[in-house]
Residue, then its C-alpha position, 0 to 999 in steps of 0.5 A: s518490479w518494486q525492488d527496482v523502483h525502490e532502489e532507483a528512487e533511493r539513488l536519486e533521492h540524494a542526487v537531484s535538485d529542488r528544481f527537478t524534484e518539483r518539475l518531476a511532481e509536476l509531471l506526475g500531477h503532484p502525487d500524495r504517495d509513493p508507489h508503496g503508498d507512503l505520503i510524500p510530504a509537502a513543499d514544507g515538509s509537513f505530512a497530511p494526517e492519516r487513518l490506516k490500520p493494518l490489514s490484520e485488524t480487520e473484521a470479515g465483510q468489510l470492503v477495504h482499500i489498500i492504501k500502504v504497503s510496508d517496504e522494509s522486505v523485498s521479498v514481501l513486496n515481490h509476493l504481494g506485487e506478483r498478487g496485485l496486492v499493491p496500493g489502490r486495490v479494493l478487497v472484500i474481507k472474506e474470512v479472519r481466522a483469530v486461531d492463527g492470524v489468516v485473513t482470506v480477502e478477495d480482489e475486484g477480479g474474484g481472485e481470492h488470497s489467503l495471507g498470514e499474519t506476517l502479510t496482513r501486518v504489512i498491508f494498511i488499509q481504509a474501510v471504503a463505503e459500499p458501492g452503489 
């Protein structure tokens, strides 16, 4: 689960050498994001600029890519993880209800998910070009 990975990463963060960290990055192919989608700083400590917006600010009909999920709530992470709503997924925005903030999305497998405002504020996305 994301909780296990997060807890282990927190422990390791303060207990490993720079050499270990560099070797691990090498083995992982120098990822630029952690499992939740947060940017990993470059060796000099800088971050690449990013333009993300929360799912709550999307519009029906858009094709979006989940880039990041806020990791502040383990229960939220588990809820989203169980539904496959994790960084790397592509979604089609089916409906955005202004009255209550519910956003309905369709994932690559055709599954539909209706997400309340609490969830749509912790999923960060980028629009993607239409396939084809």
